[in-house]
C-alpha angles and dihedrals in degrees: 000000000000115000132199118342090243098049108126092000116124093192095081116158110253099239133048092232091053091052093048094047091051092050091046092053092049092052094047090051090050092051092048090055090054096043095102094054091045093052091052095051120107120267103287100210118194139163099060092355094100096179090072092048089054090051092047093051096042102042120091115238110267114243124351112323117224093222143003115241122203107201109198117192136152092253130036116231087251134061120216127221119190115230099173143342092294101010127096136175119207124216123194115244124216119228144141095251093048091050092047095051097044091091095052106106105151098075130067095236127200120187120216120188150099116304093215096248136092112241109179098168126077094225092057092046093052093048093048092047090053093048093048092048088069087060093047089249129133118200129224109206114219122179123229095259093052091047091049095050099033104037106023092032117036099017101042100024100041116016101034096053092043094050089050093050094251093122132229120310121258123245095267090059093042089056091062090067097032115250136338090244094057091047092051092048090051090048092055092044092051091049090052090051089054089048092052091056092047091050090050093056100032119119126191111274095026120136115224114207114191119196136212141334093305090074107039092130094049098086091056092047091051096046092050088057096043119006091191094060114117104235129179127179126200128189117211095189129062117278109225128230116276092255089060096042094049090065088070110098092217093045098125096045092052094048094049091047092054091046089063087076119093093225129022117196135195135179095244141023090244092062092046090049091051091051094050090046091052091051090049098045100036103031097029092231126147117264115209134179087259098049137274126337118202129214091273095053096256112145123214108197115227120192145152119253111177108210122230140190135243091264094180089063092060094042093051091044090064088066094055111109092230091057092045089055091051091050092051092050093049094048090052091045094053100031112154094019133094112239121224119188137200122180115182145140109256092254138137093243097053095076096225095152091048091050093051093045090051089051089051091052090049091053091047092054097038111047089170091070099046095098096025101063135051130192116215109198118189108193112184109207117239135176091003091174094062114096094220091056092046089053091049091051091052091047093052092047090050093051093046091049092049094050094045090048091049101044104019131097134205090270103032139036125189096225129049108190123189123188095202144065127261129226119253098260094047091048093051090050090050091050090050096055095043119113097187127021115203118205110173104165114168088209125353134168094222116318110218093196087084090054093048091050093051092048091056096045104072090114104038098033095213125190123252119214105196134186114241087221093064116093089231089068090078091054103035099027093105094065101027131078103247117213141175102239091207089062102077092183092054093049091048090052090049090053089054092047092049094049093048097041117129120249091243094056092043090055094048093050093046095049092055093052095038090056091051094047094049095045100041098055132163090259091054090047095052094042091049093050094047092045090051090047092051091048092046088060090049090049090049090052090052090049091051089066088061094050118092120236123251117269110273095230098184092051092046092051094046093049089047089059094048096053126082104202116039131184117199115190110189132184119218118208113067090359104064100011128095114275112244110228107207109152110190096351113127110231097006131243098323099186093051095039095052092055101083105213131167112246107262092226090064096064094088100040093046092050091052094048093045091051092050105105090209094058133072116195123205123184105205113187145148089229125112122270093248091056092052092045092051092051104033106021093108095054128085099242147103120270122203112186130191094019093313098310088122125039138180143153111234092227100039111057145288133327118292125195127233093192119130113263096248100037109153116219098167090115093069099086094049093046090047090056089054092049091048091053093052091043089059091048094047115059115224094013117131141203124221111200114203132175095253105017145027128224127198110196126193097173092122097041127086102291100222093045091046091052091052091048091049090053091052090047093053092051090051095046095051093048095043136015099021101029091111100021124109094241139110133215117233116197121205125187089272106005144068119212128187114200138155117283114272097018109136135137090247093056089051095055094075092054092045091051090050092052092047091052091048097050102037121045107228115219090195137008121274106269102171127049128182117184115179131163150115100257135168115256089253090058097046089095083089088073094052095044092095096035098082088056091059126083115268093216127071094261122117099224115134123248119207137213119211127217125181102229091198085075090064107056128158111290138185116261109278122241112253115250119244109269124212092184096046125224142194091252094055093044094244097300111168104181116120121255118254133203088259093063113113111261137178111237128215118259125206092253093051094255129106124277116231137146110300122259122225089235112088114193132145129193141152118276094189126047097166127167118207094246092052096062117088118180112177134181119211115227096352127104099181104057145126089248121099094235143019134221126197108234146330088280089062090048090054091050091050095047089048089056090051091049092050090050091050091051093048091057097042 
């Protein structure tokens, strides 16, 4: 099957918007060419008009479709009834998703889902599969136990109430469907069963569109099977705020599973914002204007796609004789009275009791309208076997009976309540005669009843009263009267305003909403989502070119063995430390994470590498000297603390400083006071006080609050304590560091190399360099330090770096600098360093200036081939380093390989 228009095409427009606009124009042109044939087609029906659904599902797509679309939902748009061992009859099912996708004609759609019936025998499954194939449907067979635990349990008992702000069930309700754990296990199993069917029927170039909260694990299951599959996921319910979602025990697993999709869609921006916020606060990932970026730099796009209806279907239905007859009957039946209409599922979130109580209050306060208005409430029964729904039904009946008994007469009652659904033609007629539609959902993903009402009102220009908690409020709010359904007084006042509204205002409000409903149709919605999904994949492919490849471990180990003088530059924090496993805990294990400790599995490998005479190990870190001493003091290696401002060899003396002679650190106390102020204002934030810099870290605080506090801090710093100081501010993902200008790990490498050459006679130039760490972007110049010395072409000729060894003569042991943090090497001194402390000063060649030796020799320190340099960033995919590596665990595995190789040679 053909895929995206841009697949295999190098002439891709530069921006995502340009690509989408081009695709949109092409599709509109294509539709315009087919407009004549569409207008001469028979009335399509839809909604409750099942004949059109049958035609839609059975007909082959006219012409050559541009793409095949696999629509995966919990239920197929048909229900199956068994008539014999190998005989089935199929009945069309009503539903919002079915109605929305009826107008989509430009994709060769295949539906995958559960048929709503248990089929344990193979004969029955084969017969049903064959019958459904004629409707372009593919069944997923779920047994009764899975359905009970997955659908009735986890979906309807856990996720649906939570997503509608009803909270998690209590233990007594959980007991009715066993335990939460068994429900969650069944949920994952069912999602994998859906994935197995999708994988079986998937063809290259297909788009897989997963729908709703029933299938939150499906994107992850599909991507594990085929990472190149185009997968979108759309939620038809609200997505709750992060504070609601984080009460769910499986919160992290569900979020990560959804993030496996290429595109995640919601009805409104609010829901999308809540999802991004949940990923940020619960998973600790980075939220961007485009979506959510994971630890490896992969972006999942998150966007709002307000659903629509096939408005032409409703408009044309009003011209059908059967509908015209219904309209005439209704107008005669309710002559002389204004008609108010409510069409809802009999559900807790639809606000039916609140609506009826508001109508009662209106009648109480407006006696004039008591025999001049009627409320028609259509309440479609749902989940009639659930006690809570049975209780709701009784409550509604009681309120309706009380109001009719209070305000009704022998010939008229103010409320007509029906506990059943209407067919499509009857519903269209009812919409057409309605003066005021009342939608009072307490929480609703979208609510397409409001769209259907507007589509049928082009003649009467009725008024829509719409709950601000329905997703449709963000689309139809301009023309509707928005209300808080919990405020009975406000709803009653809106009823009065709607009934007394002038014709001019009614027409203006209607025209605004009618234009939106007719332009933002179901076809536009589906096309827009699939176009965005296609382009998201294109964008991801473009981003891949910016992502560094994974470290080639085998090559690095082999080259390590073949070289005679190796330099290993290793970062410390997040590279050699223990990984903190905190699934689902916001902020992580702060006590454990703040205690910088070398991973215990590295003791052996580091000892082997340090004892290898052909290898020189340098730990280059922003950490304090005492932290490096405590972790590496027993190894034979070089330690460079505070980004290389302090340096020592563990076997050859105390710490020496590489700070410039006249470095001014007088700004530290004032900056510390600012940090301390923001630490008090930001719970769980910390301050790290170093000798030459200060770090404020909000990794463990609420991310969004911490980011706002960091912004305020920066504004205060630049206008106050550091406005005239020779310092710079380095921002991490969750930290703010103030350090002297020009202090980076890359700038320290030259000085470190000079000291290594001075203290250890090199028998041959350095011919292998490994530089690996988890550094801030500011410090990634350490990766590029060796790059300019390498050939720019693809050749493998070595490039050298010269040092004049006469600049590094024998010297007396340096005096240790004063140490505010204390260290083993400085015997726990805590006094602060002063300008009189002995310092090494920078020399023009990057070495260290001392009194000249009588011996004058010059030779090359570096003799490095391109293939023998390995710079590697830990946990970052977009980096200045050549390669990436996943985590500290992967670093440990790699260093263990190097140690084993070193032992095998020795």
